[in-house]
Phi, psi and omega in degrees: 000314181292326181297315178298316175306311187289325179297312179300315179297323178295317179297319179297307182300319183293317179297317178290331180285332181282330184293140184209160170264129183245121182257136177240130177245186180292339173303328185272000181293139170248336176202143181221124180237133183230117176259125182261132171254166184274002188240037181055060177202145181212156175242117180261129170237113187240117176260132186218146179284131182219132180283197178299145174235145167259174181287355181258345187284148169246124177267127175255117183253112179266173175063048174249159182301134174293341179251026177301144170264102182303330183290348181261000187291131171232133176243122180241150173086006181247018184084185182280125187284133178256334182200145179208142180207152178251121174267109187248006181288077181278145177288128172203176189293319177293318179298316178296322175301314178297317182300328187263006175299125179094359190237167177269146173213182188242128177264124187240131177236134178287142192271025175061224182286344174291344181076181183076192179204161175252131179244140179213129171284128181231164176253122179281115186265320180189168173213139175212141181055241184249025183236140179247131171255119179237153169257130183221119178062039185066017177239167177238129185237147171253135187228140173305143177288325175240121189214146179275344183262313183256153169210158185251140174244126183261126184306317184203164180289125174302144180293336183273002183257138181251158175286329177218155173297151176213159183251131171240152175208159173229151182222176176280007175097167179198160181250153178084174181247131186207173174269123175265160181229123178261134177226131180192155176273146180216144168285177179078012181233129180200163175213157172219157184255139178225141182242140169245120176247123178253112185268134183282180189296320183277358178056043177230350173230152175218160171250125179253123176239127180253120182252129174266125179257124182258136180236132180232111175235039184269347181094354181231163177262133170272100184264118179058042187270143165281116190254128175234142181243128182253122183254138184125175184253133176237153180276144179228151176306316183225147178254133174245160176307144179304152179289134181267154183290140173267146184290345173273098186250136172240131184259129177235075182256146184232145176278345178280148179300129177227124181225105178271131183280116177285153179247149173276124174231101188062235178265008182248168180248134184240127181250118178253128176294143185286338186238151170296144183228146170253126182230110179286161177293137181077014181254144171250132183234140176242131185229143174293129187242309184232154176204139172229125193264332182214090187252128177297132181220158171231118178265125183221177179231143186224147175213138179232132176232169184236131184249130182232166181273014181261158174291127181228115178265002181281159177235134181250127173241129190202171171241147183288162183275149176264135182233153172232123186239134173204156180254135189277067181232161176289326181292339177270352177110005178237249182082044183218147175295134179249115172302152178293146182177168181280138180244126176249125190262131178235156183210144182286148173274188184292340180268356178094002176274137178291137178234146180284125184241005174146164181220155183204165179268122180265109183297158172307126189237117170281173172298141177080007180273153178268126182248125179235128182235127173274125184255354180140208179252150177288143176264317188269358175254128182225145184231133167238126191240136175211160174278110185274341181198154174211126181229121168293146176230171183293337182239015183161237184198151170255121184247132169256133178239136175229131185240116175267110187251130182232124175254104182267000184278158181280338174265160181286144176226151178256129171249122172266116180256149170211145181231135174248150186237143188276339182227178170307136188223162180209121175286122181275312183208153176204137185298319179247152178283148179292146175262336178199144175228116182204131181063237181256027181213156175225154182221152181223150176240117184245129178270130180243110176293154180301144178053057180216163176225149179212155177249125178254119182248130177229134174242128188217142182257129178247129182255123185256347181232149174282000000 
């Protein structure tokens, strides 16, 4: 019996002695891949070298995202996982205050003009909102949590608070040394697309440059990481406000043509950056992603008006909107999926210097789609609109519309007009032939020579009764 007891005790002591905590830091990383989503979400795949494990060992993984979703964590190559947890109790002012409730700490007060300071040991009894309750000299005092006069000194760091979040796990063990892979979703990661469009002097060709802005607010550095960008919208259990840009921006722009070929991933498009990248926490980086050098484009002007059967004595004076149109095909100079993003348009002045002429949102565009961007209002084109006639009929009214159109520019321009009607309609007469009639609208395309003016007259019958 004694022999069995001693044998069991020896076995337990040996097992306990063999159990150890194994720490893995970013220095143990062998590969890092980060997939950026446009919705404050990223997928981190982190490989690290790990030696043999017993079923008693605990592995502590440092340098993991502070915004990790623990429910998404997968650990591969470390044996069968028996327990895993994310330790997020990071040291900060609030966590220190909560850790010292019921304990002594030092209250320090600056001694004003006399210099020096006054120190007093107090017992932290409670805190709520912006008030701290302390016990001092058998009395109870309330002190502002944030004060320019008082401050608290904590004797030591509580054992339960970490300098950075860490991941711990246990497994049934493994033999040999190999790379384990951690895969998890994290907030604090996002990207957005920005386009720069350079329109040529003739306004019929443009150069398109797509720049991807990467955001890292995870609290860790992505060092020599393989970066992938996923374009499209995905469903998430919860939505948070979009991540804000940090003032710390790093530019990685290249003068060389760069066109990353996207891959289809489900209903999304995946763009992989050609080179490994280092992105520090709190940093914004901009990298070139797409480029089209000679894209066929059409610069046009548009104006839409509405016709009703009622008397209208008002007169409208306005300028038509400027539009830039191009088709996402290889024959037009593109032919690649375009992620959604802000597009800024530049055009050369008479000296050849590029000037900013407007911006618009470029929606997500698949191959073969038509893209239309509004860039502002025309300066040299003006329109004065009025109701020129109104005549009641037995079943409605006949309405006359007059548009005085003036082109004060030296070059010819094309104005696309469209009219919508509030009731069943029929065009009686029009100065220019219609280019399209559909539903409750009609449209016209008018060529305007330089330094010219024209009057567009429209007469339409609107039926208000069946």
